[in-house]
C-alpha positions in Angstrom: -6.8 4.9 7.1 -4.7 2.5 5.0 -2.4 0.3 7.0 0.2 -2.3 6.2 -0.1 -5.8 7.6 2.2 -4.8 10.4 -0.2 -1.8 11.2 2.1 0.9 9.8 -0.1 3.7 8.6 0.2 4.2 4.8 -2.3 6.8 3.7 -5.9 8.0 4.2 -8.2 8.6 1.3 -11.5 10.3 0.7 -14.6 8.5 -0.6 -13.8 9.4 -4.2 -10.0 9.2 -3.9 -9.5 12.4 -5.9 -6.6 14.8 -6.4 -4.0 14.8 -3.6 -5.4 11.6 -2.1 -4.9 9.7 -5.3 -1.4 11.0 -5.7 -0.6 10.0 -2.1 -2.0 6.5 -2.5 0.0 6.1 -5.7 3.2 7.3 -4.0 2.7 4.8 -1.1 2.1 1.9 -3.6 5.4 2.8 -5.4 7.2 3.1 -2.0 5.9 -0.3 -1.0 7.1 -1.9 -4.2 10.5 -0.3 -4.0 11.0 -1.4 -0.4 10.5 -5.1 -1.2 13.6 -6.9 -2.4 11.8 -10.2 -3.0 8.2 -10.8 -2.2 4.9 -9.2 -3.0 2.7 -6.1 -2.5 -1.1 -6.6 -2.2 -3.5 -3.7 -2.7 -7.0 -4.2 -1.1 -9.8 -2.3 -2.7 -13.3 -1.8 -1.3 -16.0 0.2 -3.1 -13.4 1.4 -5.6 -11.2 2.7 -2.8 -7.8 1.5 -1.8 -8.3 0.6 1.9 -5.1 -1.4 2.6 -1.6 -2.1 1.3 0.2 -5.2 2.4 3.9 -5.8 2.0 5.4 -9.3 2.2 9.1 -9.7 2.0 10.9 -13.1 1.8 14.5 -13.7 2.9 16.3 -16.6 1.3 19.6 -18.0 2.6 21.9 -20.1 0.5 
């Protein structure tokens, strides 16, 4: 199970991350990028598998 830093489930992948799983992980990465106005998205990989996506958003006030 892939989870964001705040424990929101993102996606689950098989050992080889093939087919539908790869497409789902790709969609979730794009969704995480689009949801951050200013900040970063970190993708954690273990044994050639995406195991976690972390979103960090910053808010600046003038």
